[in-house]
TORKOL-4160 file (C-alpha; in steps of 0.2 Angstrom, whole numbers, padded with zeros to 4 digits, m for minus):
154
<pt num="1" X="0095" Y="0093" Z="0134"/>
<pt num="2" X="0100" Y="0079" Z="0124"/>
<pt num="3" X="0090" Y="0068" Z="0131"/>
<pt num="4" X="0077" Y="0076" Z="0125"/>
<pt num="5" X="0082" Y="0075" Z="0108"/>
<pt num="6" X="0083" Y="0058" Z="0108"/>
<pt num="7" X="0065" Y="0055" Z="0116"/>
<pt num="8" X="0061" Y="0067" Z="0104"/>
<pt num="9" X="0069" Y="0058" Z="0089"/>
<pt num="10" X="0063" Y="0040" Z="0095"/>
<pt num="11" X="0043" Y="0048" Z="0098"/>
<pt num="12" X="0045" Y="0052" Z="0077"/>
<pt num="13" X="0051" Y="0035" Z="0072"/>
<pt num="14" X="0039" Y="0027" Z="0084"/>
<pt num="15" X="0024" Y="0038" Z="0077"/>
<pt num="16" X="0030" Y="0035" Z="0059"/>
<pt num="17" X="0031" Y="0015" Z="0061"/>
<pt num="18" X="0014" Y="0015" Z="0069"/>
<pt num="19" X="0007" Y="0025" Z="0052"/>
<pt num="20" X="0016" Y="0014" Z="0039"/>
<pt num="21" X="0011" Y="m0002" Z="0045"/>
<pt num="22" X="0031" Y="m0008" Z="0053"/>
<pt num="23" X="0029" Y="m0017" Z="0038"/>
<pt num="24" X="0039" Y="m0019" Z="0021"/>
<pt num="25" X="0033" Y="m0007" Z="0006"/>
<pt num="26" X="0031" Y="m0021" Z="m0008"/>
<pt num="27" X="0025" Y="m0010" Z="m0019"/>
<pt num="28" X="0010" Y="0004" Z="m0019"/>
<pt num="29" X="m0009" Y="0001" Z="m0023"/>
<pt num="30" X="m0013" Y="m0001" Z="m0039"/>
<pt num="31" X="m0029" Y="m0003" Z="m0046"/>
<pt num="32" X="m0033" Y="m0011" Z="m0059"/>
<pt num="33" X="m0047" Y="m0010" Z="m0074"/>
<pt num="34" X="m0052" Y="m0023" Z="m0086"/>
<pt num="35" X="m0062" Y="m0017" Z="m0101"/>
<pt num="36" X="m0067" Y="m0032" Z="m0105"/>
<pt num="37" X="m0076" Y="m0037" Z="m0089"/>
<pt num="38" X="m0091" Y="m0025" Z="m0082"/>
<pt num="39" X="m0088" Y="m0011" Z="m0074"/>
<pt num="40" X="m0091" Y="m0010" Z="m0057"/>
<pt num="41" X="m0108" Y="m0005" Z="m0052"/>
<pt num="42" X="m0102" Y="0003" Z="m0034"/>
<pt num="43" X="m0087" Y="0011" Z="m0024"/>
<pt num="44" X="m0076" Y="0000" Z="m0028"/>
<pt num="45" X="m0062" Y="m0006" Z="m0041"/>
<pt num="46" X="m0063" Y="m0022" Z="m0049"/>
<pt num="47" X="m0046" Y="m0030" Z="m0042"/>
<pt num="48" X="m0032" Y="m0020" Z="m0029"/>
<pt num="49" X="m0015" Y="m0029" Z="m0035"/>
<pt num="50" X="m0005" Y="m0024" Z="m0020"/>
<pt num="51" X="0016" Y="m0032" Z="m0024"/>
<pt num="52" X="0012" Y="m0050" Z="m0031"/>
<pt num="53" X="m0004" Y="m0051" Z="m0025"/>
<pt num="54" X="m0021" Y="m0045" Z="m0032"/>
<pt num="55" X="m0037" Y="m0042" Z="m0025"/>
<pt num="56" X="m0052" Y="m0048" Z="m0034"/>
<pt num="57" X="m0070" Y="m0042" Z="m0031"/>
<pt num="58" X="m0083" Y="m0050" Z="m0033"/>
<pt num="59" X="m0091" Y="m0051" Z="m0051"/>
<pt num="60" X="m0110" Y="m0055" Z="m0056"/>
<pt num="61" X="m0112" Y="m0063" Z="m0073"/>
<pt num="62" X="m0113" Y="m0050" Z="m0080"/>
<pt num="63" X="m0109" Y="m0050" Z="m0098"/>
<pt num="64" X="m0099" Y="m0035" Z="m0100"/>
<pt num="65" X="m0103" Y="m0029" Z="m0118"/>
<pt num="66" X="m0121" Y="m0025" Z="m0112"/>
<pt num="67" X="m0120" Y="m0024" Z="m0094"/>
<pt num="68" X="m0134" Y="m0036" Z="m0092"/>
<pt num="69" X="m0135" Y="m0054" Z="m0087"/>
<pt num="70" X="m0129" Y="m0066" Z="m0096"/>
<pt num="71" X="m0144" Y="m0076" Z="m0094"/>
<pt num="72" X="m0158" Y="m0078" Z="m0081"/>
<pt num="73" X="m0151" Y="m0096" Z="m0076"/>
<pt num="74" X="m0136" Y="m0101" Z="m0064"/>
<pt num="75" X="m0127" Y="m0108" Z="m0076"/>
<pt num="76" X="m0125" Y="m0094" Z="m0088"/>
<pt num="77" X="m0120" Y="m0084" Z="m0072"/>
<pt num="78" X="m0110" Y="m0096" Z="m0064"/>
<pt num="79" X="m0099" Y="m0096" Z="m0081"/>
<pt num="80" X="m0100" Y="m0076" Z="m0083"/>
<pt num="81" X="m0095" Y="m0073" Z="m0068"/>
<pt num="82" X="m0080" Y="m0086" Z="m0070"/>
<pt num="83" X="m0075" Y="m0080" Z="m0089"/>
<pt num="84" X="m0076" Y="m0060" Z="m0080"/>
<pt num="85" X="m0063" Y="m0066" Z="m0066"/>
<pt num="86" X="m0051" Y="m0072" Z="m0081"/>
<pt num="87" X="m0052" Y="m0057" Z="m0089"/>
<pt num="88" X="m0049" Y="m0047" Z="m0074"/>
<pt num="89" X="m0033" Y="m0058" Z="m0070"/>
<pt num="90" X="m0027" Y="m0058" Z="m0088"/>
<pt num="91" X="m0025" Y="m0040" Z="m0089"/>
<pt num="92" X="m0016" Y="m0040" Z="m0074"/>
<pt num="93" X="m0004" Y="m0051" Z="m0082"/>
<pt num="94" X="m0010" Y="m0065" Z="m0070"/>
<pt num="95" X="m0020" Y="m0081" Z="m0074"/>
<pt num="96" X="m0034" Y="m0093" Z="m0065"/>
<pt num="97" X="m0016" Y="m0106" Z="m0060"/>
<pt num="98" X="m0011" Y="m0090" Z="m0048"/>
<pt num="99" X="m0028" Y="m0091" Z="m0038"/>
<pt num="100" X="m0028" Y="m0096" Z="m0021"/>
<pt num="101" X="m0043" Y="m0092" Z="m0014"/>
<pt num="102" X="m0062" Y="m0094" Z="m0023"/>
<pt num="103" X="m0077" Y="m0085" Z="m0011"/>
<pt num="104" X="m0091" Y="m0088" Z="m0018"/>
<pt num="105" X="m0109" Y="m0082" Z="m0016"/>
<pt num="106" X="m0126" Y="m0093" Z="m0022"/>
<pt num="107" X="m0142" Y="m0091" Z="m0020"/>
<pt num="108" X="m0149" Y="m0106" Z="m0019"/>
<pt num="109" X="m0137" Y="m0123" Z="m0014"/>
<pt num="110" X="m0147" Y="m0134" Z="m0025"/>
<pt num="111" X="m0133" Y="m0127" Z="m0036"/>
<pt num="112" X="m0120" Y="m0132" Z="m0030"/>
<pt num="113" X="m0116" Y="m0148" Z="m0040"/>
<pt num="114" X="m0118" Y="m0140" Z="m0056"/>
<pt num="115" X="m0106" Y="m0126" Z="m0050"/>
<pt num="116" X="m0094" Y="m0138" Z="m0044"/>
<pt num="117" X="m0096" Y="m0144" Z="m0062"/>
<pt num="118" X="m0094" Y="m0126" Z="m0070"/>
<pt num="119" X="m0079" Y="m0124" Z="m0057"/>
<pt num="120" X="m0069" Y="m0140" Z="m0065"/>
<pt num="121" X="m0070" Y="m0134" Z="m0079"/>
<pt num="122" X="m0057" Y="m0118" Z="m0075"/>
<pt num="123" X="m0050" Y="m0124" Z="m0061"/>
<pt num="124" X="m0042" Y="m0143" Z="m0067"/>
<pt num="125" X="m0030" Y="m0146" Z="m0050"/>
<pt num="126" X="m0022" Y="m0139" Z="m0038"/>
<pt num="127" X="m0038" Y="m0133" Z="m0035"/>
<pt num="128" X="m0037" Y="m0114" Z="m0023"/>
<pt num="129" X="m0045" Y="m0114" Z="m0006"/>
<pt num="130" X="m0065" Y="m0110" Z="m0008"/>
<pt num="131" X="m0081" Y="m0105" Z="0000"/>
<pt num="132" X="m0096" Y="m0105" Z="m0005"/>
<pt num="133" X="m0110" Y="m0099" Z="0004"/>
<pt num="134" X="m0128" Y="m0098" Z="0003"/>
<pt num="135" X="m0135" Y="m0080" Z="0005"/>
<pt num="136" X="m0152" Y="m0073" Z="0003"/>
<pt num="137" X="m0148" Y="m0059" Z="m0009"/>
<pt num="138" X="m0135" Y="m0055" Z="m0023"/>
<pt num="139" X="m0133" Y="m0037" Z="m0030"/>
<pt num="140" X="m0146" Y="m0033" Z="m0048"/>
<pt num="141" X="m0155" Y="m0049" Z="m0041"/>
<pt num="142" X="m0139" Y="m0061" Z="m0047"/>
<pt num="143" X="m0140" Y="m0082" Z="m0044"/>
<pt num="144" X="m0119" Y="m0080" Z="m0040"/>
<pt num="145" X="m0106" Y="m0069" Z="m0037"/>
<pt num="146" X="m0088" Y="m0074" Z="m0035"/>
<pt num="147" X="m0071" Y="m0066" Z="m0026"/>
<pt num="148" X="m0053" Y="m0071" Z="m0029"/>
<pt num="149" X="m0038" Y="m0068" Z="m0022"/>
<pt num="150" X="m0021" Y="m0073" Z="m0034"/>
<pt num="151" X="m0002" Y="m0073" Z="m0028"/>
<pt num="152" X="0008" Y="m0074" Z="m0044"/>
<pt num="153" X="0025" Y="m0085" Z="m0040"/>
<pt num="154" X="0040" Y="m0084" Z="m0044"/>
């Protein structure tokens, strides 16, 4: 009878590990909501923090005060998207120096050199890992969307 109880206990532990992800819980998910960045235009959070890592959803060049694009030109939208991400980072106690990865989506790769110029105004050294991809369309017909991942160093 005892071997069956041991088998049941081992099974319960195994199931528990599978459902908990077999990892140490370094903190619960924290949903980040920043009043100084545009509200989500779909079923997603502006950012989610898990422990020392924050995952920022894509930001368009929307002005948080009006909900409309900062302007129709690429430069204005790129600057506003970066401002929006910076505001979200700061709301959670992070900064641009904590950013380890950027994913950038543009509708015209011809804007790549201009984007690099703008980007270097926000990131001045020890640049994050980055990808820039041309896509056929961005939500709300924007010309750029920027996603980030940030990690706070101790």
